[in-house]
Backbone as CSV, one residue per row, in Angstrom:
resi,resn,N_x,N_y,N_z,CA_x,CA_y,CA_z,C_x,C_y,C_z
1,UNK,0.732,-1.177,-0.068,-0.111,-0.011,0.013,0.796,1.203,-0.200
2,UNK,0.454,2.196,-1.023,1.272,3.609,-0.737,0.404,4.634,-0.379
3,UNK,0.808,5.274,0.460,-0.045,6.633,0.702,0.318,7.682,0.142
4,UNK,-0.730,8.354,-0.576,-0.575,9.273,-1.389,-0.120,10.586,-0.826
5,UNK,0.108,11.808,-1.437,0.499,13.018,-0.604,-0.961,13.552,0.130
6,UNK,-1.992,13.048,-0.235,-3.198,13.751,0.389,-3.137,13.032,1.854
7,UNK,-2.848,11.642,1.857,-2.780,10.784,3.018,-1.596,11.395,4.081
8,UNK,-0.299,11.869,3.385,0.612,12.317,4.193,0.417,13.620,4.769
9,UNK,-0.250,14.568,3.759,-0.297,16.035,4.136,-1.569,16.047,5.243
10,UNK,-2.475,15.353,5.080,-3.618,15.136,5.835,-3.260,14.872,7.222
11,UNK,-2.354,13.921,7.425,-1.633,13.313,8.722,-1.030,14.746,9.146
12,UNK,-0.185,15.538,8.533,0.571,16.778,8.850,-0.343,17.569,9.615
13,UNK,-1.405,17.905,8.621,-2.335,18.922,8.906,-3.020,18.668,10.344
14,UNK,-3.485,17.271,10.568,-4.126,16.947,11.693,-3.104,16.998,12.952
15,UNK,-1.874,16.795,12.681,-0.800,16.644,13.813,-0.924,18.233,14.046
16,UNK,-0.724,19.074,13.382,-0.808,20.452,13.399,-1.620,20.986,14.375
17,UNK,-3.061,20.465,13.993,-4.229,20.960,14.835,-3.947,20.233,16.263
18,UNK,-3.569,19.104,16.158,-3.268,18.428,17.536,-2.372,18.976,18.429
19,UNK,-1.273,19.795,17.868,-0.252,20.525,18.499,-0.808,21.725,19.123
20,UNK,-1.889,22.221,18.387,-2.507,23.274,18.965,-3.773,23.169,19.587
21,UNK,-4.124,21.940,20.078,-5.364,21.603,20.554,-5.626,22.489,21.992
22,UNK,-6.806,22.963,22.123,-7.205,23.563,23.414,-6.524,25.142,23.447
23,UNK,-6.196,25.437,22.201,-5.669,26.816,22.064,-6.823,27.579,20.992
24,UNK,-6.243,28.586,20.377,-7.207,29.164,19.603,-7.496,28.622,18.281
25,UNK,-8.488,28.946,17.566,-8.941,28.437,16.280,-7.509,28.721,15.344
26,UNK,-7.232,27.658,14.420,-5.955,27.793,13.688,-6.567,28.050,12.358
27,UNK,-5.839,29.114,11.797,-6.218,29.315,10.255,-5.522,28.469,9.339
28,UNK,-6.141,28.002,8.430,-5.322,27.014,7.346,-4.159,27.617,6.747
29,UNK,-4.212,28.908,6.707,-2.730,29.609,5.862,-1.565,29.567,7.027
30,UNK,-1.959,29.548,8.428,-1.099,29.283,9.346,-0.393,27.827,9.070
31,UNK,-1.199,26.957,9.148,-0.743,25.236,8.763,-0.103,25.295,7.677
32,UNK,-0.466,25.959,6.722,0.238,25.930,5.354,1.428,26.190,5.421
33,UNK,1.727,27.338,6.051,3.143,28.024,6.354,3.974,27.287,7.220
34,UNK,3.416,26.540,8.296,4.327,25.889,9.283,4.596,24.529,8.419
35,UNK,3.586,23.903,7.743,4.049,22.685,7.215,4.636,22.753,5.673
36,UNK,4.575,23.964,5.163,5.013,24.089,3.835,4.431,23.302,2.798
37,UNK,3.056,23.412,2.818,2.077,22.734,2.053,1.325,24.021,1.490
38,UNK,0.615,23.812,0.185,0.106,24.989,-0.309,-1.377,25.022,0.437
39,UNK,-1.810,26.108,0.754,-3.050,26.286,1.301,-4.300,25.968,0.618
40,UNK,-4.176,25.900,-0.645,-5.165,25.433,-1.803,-5.356,24.089,-1.610
41,UNK,-4.133,23.101,-1.365,-4.262,21.827,-1.272,-4.882,21.271,0.101
42,UNK,-4.627,22.182,1.015,-4.896,21.808,2.388,-6.495,22.061,2.687
43,UNK,-7.109,23.074,1.662,-8.609,23.223,1.796,-9.110,21.789,1.164
44,UNK,-8.652,21.095,0.070,-9.145,20.357,-0.457,-9.294,19.030,0.312
45,UNK,-8.107,18.883,1.337,-7.884,17.819,2.379,-8.609,17.632,3.639
46,UNK,-8.932,19.409,4.088,-9.753,19.450,5.330,-11.199,19.154,5.049
47,UNK,-11.748,19.469,3.896,-12.895,19.161,3.617,-13.480,17.832,4.173
48,UNK,-12.959,16.463,3.574,-13.300,15.376,4.046,-13.243,15.080,5.613
49,UNK,-12.120,15.817,5.878,-12.196,15.367,7.656,-13.012,16.412,8.317
50,UNK,-13.529,17.339,7.649,-14.486,18.100,8.512,-15.869,17.378,8.272
51,UNK,-16.132,16.860,7.168,-17.380,16.142,6.995,-17.276,14.866,7.739
52,UNK,-16.493,14.153,7.866,-16.164,12.991,9.017,-16.211,13.197,10.297
53,UNK,-16.283,14.467,10.639,-16.412,14.911,12.156,-15.075,14.556,12.964
54,UNK,-13.957,14.737,12.318,-12.831,15.036,12.981,-12.436,16.456,13.080
55,UNK,-12.705,17.077,12.410,-12.400,18.722,12.675,-13.710,19.618,12.575
56,UNK,-13.518,20.690,13.280,-14.557,21.686,13.406,-14.090,22.842,12.489
57,UNK,-14.987,23.591,11.898,-14.440,25.067,11.425,-15.436,26.073,11.633
58,UNK,-14.761,27.356,11.852,-15.462,28.693,12.130,-15.085,29.425,11.138
59,UNK,-15.904,30.042,10.511,-15.910,30.980,9.285,-15.601,32.416,9.763
60,UNK,-14.991,33.415,8.845,-14.828,34.664,9.159,-13.667,35.185,9.542
61,UNK,-13.269,36.372,9.532,-11.954,36.886,9.977,-11.146,36.013,11.073
62,UNK,-11.983,36.183,12.261,-11.349,35.158,13.567,-11.620,33.690,13.351
63,UNK,-11.797,33.180,12.186,-12.450,31.945,12.148,-10.947,31.095,11.822
64,UNK,-11.242,29.650,11.638,-9.966,28.665,11.707,-10.578,27.110,11.937
65,UNK,-9.981,26.444,12.246,-9.983,25.018,12.504,-9.674,24.487,13.762
66,UNK,-10.118,23.491,14.316,-9.823,22.852,15.637,-10.346,21.393,15.275
67,UNK,-9.544,20.586,16.207,-10.031,19.190,16.306,-11.432,19.055,16.815
68,UNK,-12.197,18.174,16.547,-13.480,18.082,17.044,-13.474,17.029,18.251
69,UNK,-12.575,16.172,18.362,-12.141,15.354,19.307,-10.838,15.420,19.985
70,UNK,-10.743,14.970,21.183,-9.576,14.997,21.638,-8.310,14.366,20.780
71,UNK,-7.104,14.418,20.720,-6.163,13.996,19.959,-6.029,12.510,20.267
72,UNK,-6.415,12.082,21.587,-6.044,10.505,22.063,-6.979,9.666,21.417
73,UNK,-8.272,10.506,20.803,-9.375,9.569,20.485,-9.382,9.607,18.890
74,UNK,-8.294,10.052,18.308,-8.241,10.231,16.761,-7.023,9.283,16.306
75,UNK,-7.035,8.257,15.561,-6.114,7.282,15.422,-5.530,7.668,13.857
76,UNK,-4.485,7.387,13.501,-3.915,7.491,12.335,-4.883,6.857,11.262
77,UNK,-5.073,5.389,11.427,-5.937,4.573,10.725,-7.356,5.031,10.288
78,UNK,-8.029,6.122,11.300,-9.208,6.777,11.083,-9.118,7.682,9.998
79,UNK,-7.696,8.379,10.265,-7.802,9.585,9.159,-7.419,9.074,7.604
80,UNK,-6.588,8.012,7.706,-6.217,7.354,6.522,-7.365,6.860,5.652
81,UNK,-8.400,6.356,6.350,-9.598,5.676,5.969,-10.392,6.618,4.951
82,UNK,-10.537,7.901,5.803,-11.104,9.087,5.092,-10.386,9.666,4.019
83,UNK,-9.177,9.676,4.117,-8.342,10.281,3.004,-7.978,9.310,1.957
84,UNK,-7.697,8.246,2.288,-7.245,6.998,1.203,-8.128,6.073,0.861
85,UNK,-9.170,5.826,1.813,-10.150,4.734,1.435,-9.647,3.596,2.222
86,UNK,-10.285,2.456,1.911,-9.901,1.171,2.693,-8.442,0.950,2.493
87,UNK,-8.008,0.180,3.774,-6.424,0.005,3.729,-5.970,-1.298,3.238
88,UNK,-6.690,-2.041,2.466,-6.212,-3.165,1.907,-5.330,-2.864,0.626
89,UNK,-4.243,-3.748,0.468,-3.225,-3.627,-0.603,-3.774,-3.825,-1.753
90,UNK,-4.796,-4.915,-2.047,-5.273,-5.155,-3.292,-6.823,-5.250,-3.204
91,UNK,-7.645,-5.087,-4.299,-9.119,-5.315,-4.013,-9.663,-6.410,-3.604
92,UNK,-8.721,-7.561,-3.934,-9.568,-8.981,-3.377,-9.281,-9.374,-2.008
93,UNK,-8.504,-8.363,-1.423,-8.537,-8.546,-0.017,-9.454,-7.769,0.842
94,UNK,-10.652,-7.076,0.281,-11.571,-6.638,1.101,-12.391,-7.839,1.553
95,UNK,-12.655,-7.834,2.812,-13.199,-8.721,3.576,-14.691,-8.699,3.438
96,UNK,-15.237,-7.322,3.104,-16.623,-7.471,3.073,-17.207,-7.757,1.495
97,UNK,-16.216,-7.874,0.533,-16.772,-7.954,-0.744,-15.714,-8.320,-1.897
98,UNK,-15.170,-9.544,-1.676,-14.224,-9.849,-2.287,-14.633,-9.442,-4.003
99,UNK,-13.506,-8.918,-4.849,-13.730,-8.675,-6.271,-13.197,-9.673,-6.957
100,UNK,-13.052,-10.906,-6.612,-12.336,-12.060,-7.205,-12.970,-13.194,-7.277
101,UNK,-13.346,-13.534,-8.348,-14.311,-14.722,-8.783,-13.626,-16.055,-8.033
102,UNK,-12.056,-16.085,-7.972,-11.438,-17.158,-7.436,-10.868,-17.084,-6.086
103,UNK,-11.642,-16.249,-5.148,-11.240,-15.835,-3.718,-11.143,-17.115,-3.172
104,UNK,-12.369,-18.123,-3.085,-12.551,-19.106,-2.592,-11.517,-20.304,-2.734
105,UNK,-10.634,-20.289,-3.778,-9.373,-21.195,-4.046,-7.953,-20.463,-4.272
106,UNK,-8.044,-19.270,-4.023,-6.874,-18.526,-4.412,-6.060,-18.530,-3.097
107,UNK,-4.974,-18.890,-3.440,-3.562,-19.307,-2.436,-3.056,-18.015,-1.910
108,UNK,-2.966,-16.818,-2.865,-2.551,-15.775,-2.312,-3.170,-14.695,-1.564
109,UNK,-4.525,-14.848,-1.669,-5.453,-13.979,-0.831,-5.085,-13.752,0.720
110,UNK,-4.614,-14.826,1.072,-4.169,-14.861,2.659,-2.914,-13.961,2.860
111,UNK,-2.229,-13.786,1.901,-1.157,-12.818,2.001,-1.798,-11.285,2.142
112,UNK,-2.467,-10.928,1.107,-3.046,-9.779,1.192,-4.045,-9.268,2.450
113,UNK,-4.578,-10.473,2.885,-5.267,-10.174,4.314,-4.515,-9.764,5.152
114,UNK,-3.231,-10.680,5.184,-2.254,-10.556,6.483,-1.544,-9.246,6.461
115,UNK,-1.502,-8.663,5.209,-0.867,-7.419,5.060,-1.999,-6.341,5.508
116,UNK,-3.174,-6.597,5.213,-4.143,-5.611,5.570,-4.095,-5.369,7.210
117,UNK,-4.090,-6.741,7.762,-4.373,-6.780,9.347,-3.164,-6.218,9.867
118,UNK,-1.939,-6.178,9.381,-0.647,-5.733,9.841,-0.706,-4.193,9.664
119,UNK,-1.053,-3.704,8.703,-0.952,-2.454,8.458,-2.073,-1.627,9.376
120,UNK,-3.294,-2.229,9.830,-4.447,-1.646,10.554,-4.061,-1.739,11.937
121,UNK,-3.110,-2.810,12.226,-2.911,-2.970,13.785,-1.714,-1.869,13.966
122,UNK,-0.872,-1.312,13.184,-0.030,-0.409,13.366,-0.946,0.989,13.375
123,UNK,-1.693,1.404,12.263,-2.321,2.680,12.092,-3.522,3.173,13.153
124,UNK,-4.117,1.636,13.509,-5.204,1.993,14.388,-4.800,1.889,15.941
125,UNK,-3.401,1.775,16.168,-2.856,1.887,17.343,-2.002,3.060,17.697
126,UNK,-2.021,4.434,16.655,-1.220,5.306,16.810,-2.344,6.497,16.863
127,UNK,-2.391,7.254,17.866,-3.260,8.340,17.973,-2.519,9.685,17.516
128,UNK,-3.252,10.665,17.338,-2.684,12.136,17.315,-1.977,12.658,18.603
129,UNK,-2.603,11.988,19.466,-1.645,12.372,21.024,-0.355,11.776,20.662
130,UNK,-0.264,10.502,20.502,1.181,9.825,20.129,2.187,10.618,19.376
131,UNK,1.612,11.151,18.594,2.370,12.017,17.530,2.620,13.454,18.068
132,UNK,2.024,13.756,18.915,2.311,15.150,19.392,3.288,14.761,20.624
133,UNK,3.192,13.770,21.332,4.245,13.522,22.358,5.485,13.055,21.445
134,UNK,5.599,12.518,20.591,6.790,12.401,19.773,7.352,13.643,19.238
135,UNK,6.362,14.477,18.855,6.738,15.759,18.239,7.628,16.470,19.245
136,UNK,6.884,16.608,20.667,7.516,17.160,21.864,8.883,16.762,22.159
137,UNK,9.007,15.699,21.989,10.372,15.077,22.519,11.511,15.110,21.387
138,UNK,10.850,15.615,20.086,11.922,16.026,19.169,12.368,17.415,19.081
139,UNK,11.648,18.013,19.528,11.556,19.598,19.530,12.265,20.234,20.782
140,UNK,12.160,19.541,21.844,12.663,20.015,23.043,14.001,19.479,23.195
141,UNK,15.088,20.393,23.541,16.355,19.972,23.473,16.816,19.230,24.762
142,UNK,17.766,18.572,24.586,18.415,17.895,25.895,19.261,18.605,26.480
143,UNK,19.069,18.905,27.675,20.212,19.687,28.508,21.068,18.608,29.423
144,UNK,22.409,18.964,29.039,23.306,18.252,29.613,23.849,19.060,31.120
145,UNK,23.885,18.337,32.050,24.306,19.003,33.325,25.683,18.775,33.531
């Protein structure tokens, strides 16, 4: 599975909002500047996140965006599913509707399903809060005594 720029930038956008959680509304232009991503592209990315209930928006000159849920309640898997779609590596690994006439006799389908489960076990167990903690550990300098 390959994550597109939409997925990668979407995670960066959401991490930026998580870092500023419980602060003021964050204008998209500020996120674009900090993350070095086009504001126009972020506008396209934030729309499905808003519709999915992960982001709240306020219009106007003092408007901006904020997380709709606590960072601990939003996983990377949740976001990737909104931005990228299902997390299976090939269509025939879809558990709800295999698109292959040979699924019942296919030997390789087990590989694709195991890959899907492995990816899900990673992304569904990393929250935005986890990323914020990692961010903080990387930006805070170590002081030697």
